Each structure stands twice: as structure tokens, then as C-alpha cells.
C-alpha positions, 0 to 999 in steps of 0.5 A, a space after each residue: 257167061 261166054 268164054 272168049 275163043 282165045 281163053 278157050 284155046 288156052 284151056 284146051 292146050 293145057 289139057 291136051 297131052 304133049 302140048 306146052 302145059 303144066 302137066 307136061 312139066 310134072 316132076 316128083 315132089 322132091 325135084 320140085 322142092 329142089 327146084 325152088 330150094 326148099 331144102 328144109 322140106 326136102 330133107 323131111 321127104 328124104 327122111 321118110 323114104 323107105 330106102 332111107 339107109 341106101 347110099 343114094 339117100 344118105 348122100 342126098 340128105 348130107 347134100 341137103 344139110 350143106 344147102 341148109 348151111 348146116 355143115 355139122 349135120 352133114 359131117 355127122 351123117 358122113 362120118 357115121 356112114 361106113 365107106 361105100 363099096 361103089 367107087 363113085 358113091 364113096 368119092 361123093 361121100 368123101 367130097 361132101 365131107 371135104 365141103 362140110 369141113 370147109 363150111 366149118 372153117 377147118 381147111 386142113 381137114 377139108 383138103 385131106 378129105 378132098 384128097 381122099 375123094 380124088 383116089 376114087 375118081 378118074 384124073 379128068 373128073 378129079 381135076 374138073 371137080 377141084 377146079 370147080 370148087 371156089 378158091 380151092 387153088 389158093 386153099 390147097 396152096 395154103 394148107 400144103 404150106 401150113 402142113 409143110 411148116 408143121 412137118 419142118 417143126 416136127 421131130 417126133 415119130 409122127 413125122 413120117 406119116 406127116 411126110 406121106 400126107 404132105 406128098 399126097 396133097 402135093 401130088 393132087 395139087 400138081 395134077 389140078 394146078 400145075 403152076 410154078 409153086 408146085 414144081 419149086 416146092 417139090 424140088 425143095 422138099 425133095 432136096 433136088 436143088 440142082 434140078 431147081 437151079 437148072 430150071 431157074 436158069 432156063 426161066 428168063 426172070 429177074 433175079 433180086 439182088 440180095 445182100 446181108 450185113 456181116 455178122 461177126 462171130 463175136 456178135 452171135 456170142 454177145 446175143 447168146 450171152 444176152 439171152 442167157 441174161 434175159 432168162 434170169 430177167 437181168 435186162 440191164 445186163 442183157 442190154 449192155 451185152 447187146 450194146 457191144 454188137 458191131 452192126 447197128 441194125 442188128 443191135 436195134 433188132 435185139 434191143 427190141 427183143 429184150 424190150 418185148 421180153 421185159 415189158 411185152 411192148 413192140 418197137 414203135 419205130 420200124 424205120 431202121 428195117 424199112 429204110 435198110 430194106 431188111 424185109 424179113 426183120 421188118 416182117 418179124 415185127 410188123 407181123 408180130 411173130 411174138 404175138 403168142 407171148 404178148 400176154 405172158 413171157 413167163 416161158 422165156 424166164 427161169 423159174 416162176 417170175 411171180 414167186 416171191 421166194 424164187 425171186 429173192 433166191 435168184 437176186 441173192 445169187 446174182 449179187 455174188 461173184 460167178 465163182 461164189 454163185 456156182 459154189 452156192 448152187 453146188 452146195 444146194 445140189 448136194 443136199 439130199 432134201 431138195 426135190 428133183 424139180 428144184 435140182 433141175 431148176 438149180 442146174 438150169 440156173 447154173 447154165 444161165 449164169 455161166 452162159 451169161 458170163 461167157 464161161 463156155 466150157 463150164 456151160 457146155 458140160 451142163 448143157 450136155 447133161 440136162 433136158 434141153 426141151 424143158 429150158 426157158 425159151 431164151 436159155 434154149 436160144 442161148 445154148 443153140 447159138 453157143 453150141 450150134 445144137 440140133 433143133 431136134 434136141 431143143 424143140 418140145 415133145 408135143 407137136 403143137 408146141 413145137 409147131 408154135 415155137 419153131 418159126 420163132 426160134 428159126 427166125 431168132 437164130 437167123 437174126 443172130 447169124 445162124 440161118 437154119 434152113 439155108 436151102 429153102 429160106 432166104 437169109 434173115 438179114 436179106 436186103 432187097 427193094 420191096 418191089 422184089 418181094 413178089 419175086 423173092 417170095 413166089 419164085 425163089 423162096 416160096 417156103 419162106 414164112 417171113 418172106 411170104 408174110 412180108 409180101 402179103 402185108 404189102 398186098 394187104 396195105 395196098 389193097 385189103 380184101 376179104 380173100 387175102 384176109 381169109 388166107 392171112 387169118 388161116 396161114 398166119 394164125 400165130 401172128 398179129 397179121 393173122 389176127 388183123 385178118 380175122 378182125 378185118 373179116 369180122 368187121 366186114 361181116 358186121 357191116 353187112 349185118 351178118 352177125 353170126 359170121 362176124 361172131 364166128 371170126 371174132 371167137 377165133 381170137 384169144 381176146 385176153 392175149 391181144 395187144 391194146 390196139 388190136 384189143 380195141 378193134 376186137 371190143 369195137 366189133 363186139 360192141 357193134 354185134 351186141 348193138 345190132 342184135 339188140 343186146 344193149 346192156 352187153 354192148 354198154 359193158 363191152 364199150 366200157 371195157 374199150 374205154 378202159 384200154 385208153 386207145 382211140 375209139 372209132 368215131 362211129 362207135 362212140 356216136 352209136 354209144 352216145 345215142 344209146 345212152 340218150 335212148 336210156 335217158 343217161 343224158 349226161 354220159 351221152 353228152 360227155 361222149 358227144 363232146 369228146 367227138 366234138 373236140 376231135 371234129 377236125 378228123 370228122 366229115 362235115 356231115 358227122 360234125 353237123 350230126 354231132 351238134 344236132 345230138 348235142 342239142 337233142 341231149 340238152 333239149 331232153 335235159 330241159 337246158 333250152 338255151 344250150 339246146 338253142 345254141 347247138 341247133 342254131 350253130 348247126 344251122 348257120 355253120 353247116 347249111 350244106 348238110 341239109 337234113 341236119 341243118 333243117 331238122 335243127 331249125 325245126 327243133 329250134 322253132 319249137 323252142 321259140 314257139 313255146 317262148 312266144 317268139 312266133 316271128 322267129 319261129 315262123 322265119 325258121 320254119 319258112 326256111 325249112 319249107 323252102 329247102 326241105 327235100 322231103 314232103 313230110 318235112 315241108 308238111 310238118 313245117 307248114 302245120 306248125 306255121 298254121 298252128 302259130 297263126 291260129 295262136 296269134 290270130 289276126 294280131 298285127 305282126 311287128 318287126 320290133 320286139 320292144 315292149 313299152 311298160 307305160 
């Protein structure tokens, strides 16, 4: 066989060195694998290298695991490897560690590793690499802010080391992203308020107008007495004391606090705060800063609320006059038989009793003699407001517990008229139009947690996004707003069938402590994950839990579960679910209404209730002709019933409509085949318009 000249020339070109040939592009197997992204094979190649323990080989393998989306394996390699002497290699080792921690979702550690990496880089290189990391500017901002809030709540010996880390992260942030946040934050944390004021006067920005309600000293006293009463679970007394507050909005806020402590429920009407433009008060409730105590408020009360003997003892004392109750407590305290724990409880009881009754002098003596860090939260707050004590004296010893409690106590202290961080945070009862939230939270008070929460809620309500949900879930993980961010992310991942990522977000949430509305969302996403992963039995169990909450169930979830019940031949349960959907059809699209009728028909058909099935099929075909797929399929299914009953003409008319209107060839062909089959059944029998049969 003769080769063509052009083909021969091609062969020559491929063989001659220096031409545009495959040989000229030959590269190492490792490079070739890297080019095609075969990271799993590449890792094995690196592992077989003779110098596999060299820094370069270690870093290559760590990078490969990142590319394989296995950050835990990368971290295992990086953390087991001692620091390299070479500055460039050590910078790379630390940088990969930062990326691995970010891949694991631990943003705080990621930023700290990135910070350490920059110590071994030139400023220009560090700045370039920081800016190249996706969304790192926002992450750096949020991590620093979270570190700052943690630092503010820490009054232990570790505070100085926290401050050092805070300054390091800030210094890198300033070098990489020299925006206004960093300059304002530095001035605020350095207490350089004069410099900050001078800087603000030079900037031509609109200054939001801020006013606050005048909270009388007597109002603060009433709030303190009310919190002392609440610590004893005397909720009627607590409400009566709040009723005497002069400011109506303040009164509503604190009555909501007492309601939460008593029943764990949130206020249903936030209009007093929104119409009054009380930005922080509204954010407190809409973001639910008290979310960590939704499941149990026992930490707010004196003694064990679930202990029968304690409850009886407490109630007996509360029926006495103040003097008699104090004498009874003193008699018990003088006993040599009581334990240290019981002695502390009785002393705390005496403090709550005297505070709730307005006996400041007696309560002051007790307050100064006990360990305030072990008091129930409401009693700590009552003492804080009454004696204006230092936060160091009432916050828990453990930094994690202190960090969780600090923002709640500072907010409640501000709500009672005693703002704690006046230099860095806006007054709690600040009033301003919502359009000024951006200026307030970004320019004037960038360290104010509640203002930032209010601003991000505003942004999220206007235009929710994955990016903002991620930031909210990280920075406000101790509030309902942060939980809503996680649910948004889990739902978004579930929609794209990224079930592993969806489950990751879902598992960040403490499901038992969720309020009912958020619990339903959590269970809904879990149900969908289980369905899409083929775990039908688990999905049914989760769905039953969701039904028990008594809250509205997403319509698409109910539909999917109804179809699952049909698939498992539990037709009666499926029909119940579908009928609930049909009863609420006004909230559904016409396409979903038509689909509901179709599956109702299918359920009755499966249970051999042919008349009921026909009713659903025909009603669908008549009422929703515009929903072509469902209407025509229903007509086809109805024709089968009529055919089986010998109503051949009716069946053929229905099938004729299917043939004329079907968009899919397969549907047309199926309808034609049925008509042919019917014609064969009736043969050449003359059709008649009348269905009347004469008996003789």
C-alpha cells in the first residue's frame, strides 16, 4: 500500500529532532501526571523516590494531598515534619499548613499558620501570596475580629499571649489589605481615640445620627431586682418589677428576657424595636444571642431546677417574710452538718433574696464575700448592675466559657443602662435608620458585634449568598443567625448533590438545642441527604421526627416522602401526605398542583380504587391543560382504565389528544400503539356514538 506524500511528511516531522513533535515535548512522568491532574498516581510516584524524606519531596506530597482534597493527610505530613532550615522551604511548609487548616474549615488556625509563613517571606512575596488566596481578605478580617472578641472576654493569664497573636495577625492584615478597617481597629485597640477622632474629621463621611432613650437609675435598679427574682424562678415577681420601668421599649425588651428564661421562647413581635429604629436591640433578638440556652436555662437559676427537694425548700423560704427567710437561712448556715456546697447555695440564696427585695446594704456584704464566678447568670447580672463590679470578677475561669458568656452579659448590661465598652461599641439603645447601618458598623464601630450582626442580617435578607453565609456561620457561630448561615450552606450543597459537604455543614450544628423552626430546617436537609444517598429507611425516620415538631414542612420534601411511601407500597400514608399538600395548594405553583393530583391518582390506581383514580386523572387533565406533561400522562393513564372497562371510544378520544399534544415522540408512539391495540380488540365493529344498550 502506498502512503500519501503528506502522511509521509508528517511521519518524518515526528521523527526529526527539533521539529514540532511529541518527542520534543517529552517530560518526566511526574510532570506528565501533574499536567493531567492524576494526583493519586502522582502521590505514589513521589512516595517511591529515593530521596522521599527531602524537604522538596515532603512538600510535593503535602501539595498532592491538597489537590486530592485530603487536607487532613496534608496536615499529618506538615505537622510531623520539623521546621526546615531553608527560609523559602519553611515558608512553603507553613503556607501548606494554613491551606490544609482552611480545607478542614478551621479558619482561625489557618490564619495563624499563614501569619507564621509570612515571617519567612519578603513583604512583596507575602503580599502577593495573601492576595492570591481566594476570599482571604474577608477571612483575615473575620478571624481577627473573632480573636478580638475572645481577647476582650479573657481575663486570665493567657490574655497577654492572645494580645500578641492579635497584633501579629493585624500587622499582616494591614500590610496586605491596607483598608479603613485595619486603621480604625488599630486606633481602637491601642486606645488612641484622639488619633481616630482626628482621622474621622478629615474624612468627608456622613455621620449617622444617634440618640438613645433616657434610662433612669431607678430603671436599672428594677432590672437588677427582676434578674434576682428570675434567679429564684419567681417570674411573676420579676415581671411585676419590670412593669415599673419608665421606658416602654426597654420594658418590652426585658419582659421578653423573662419570657425566654421561663419558657425558652423568643418574642414573636419585634416591631417595637424595628419601628423605634433600635438596631442593636432588634439584632439581639432577631439574631438570637441567647441561642446557646434554648435547650436549657438551668445556668440562669439558683440550685437545680429539676430537684424536687430543692424546689420544695426554695418555695418554703419564699413564702416567708424577708426577715424570717434570712433567719431561717442563717440557722441552716450555722449548722455543722451541712456541706460546703450546700453552704454556698444558701449564701447565694440569701444574696438573691436581698437583691430582689431591694436590700442593697445586706446584699453588698454578701456579694463581697462570695465567689461571684459560680453564681447563676441572672444573679451575676443583678449584682453587676447593682454594684457596678468589674467583669473580671464575674466571668468564668475557663476562657471558652467566658467567651460564650461575655457578649451576652455586655449586651444585657447595656440594655439595662450600663454600657461596658463605650469607646469601641455604640450604646445599646442606639437609634438610627437602617440605611445608616453600613456606616455605623463599618466606619464608626467596626468592633461592635451586635451592630455587625444587624448589618449582615440586613444584607442577607436583601440578597442571601454562599459567601455571606460562610462568614456569618463562622463569626456568629454562637447565635441563631450563624446557625441559619450553616443551614443555608447545607441546603445549597444538598441542592447540587454535594452530600458530603452538606453533611459537613449540618454536623456543625448542635441539633438537640435548636428551636423548633430551625430544627425543622435541619431535619429537612438531613432527610434529603439520606434520600439522595439511598438511605430510605433513615430518611423515613428523620421525616417522622420532622412531622413531630408540628412546624410547616417544605412542600417538596413532603412530595418526595409521599413518593417514597408509594415506592414502598405504603399507599395510605402516601395519600395522607399528598392530601395535606392538596389542602394547601393555594401556596403551590400550578405545575406542582397538577403533579400532586397525578400522584394522588397513581396512589388510588395502585390500591385498585379505579373510580377515585379516574377522578384525579380527569380533574387534572381538565383543570391543568397547560401543564402538558402531567395532563397528557393523566389522560394516558385514564385511557388505560377506560380500555380495561371496555369503554373503547372514550379511551381512543383521550389517546387522540395525547397524540396531538405530546411533545415527546415516545409518548406519541405509546398512544398510537394503544389505539392500534384497541382497534384490534373491537375489529371492524361499527362504532356508535350511543352507549345505550337495549335489553330486548
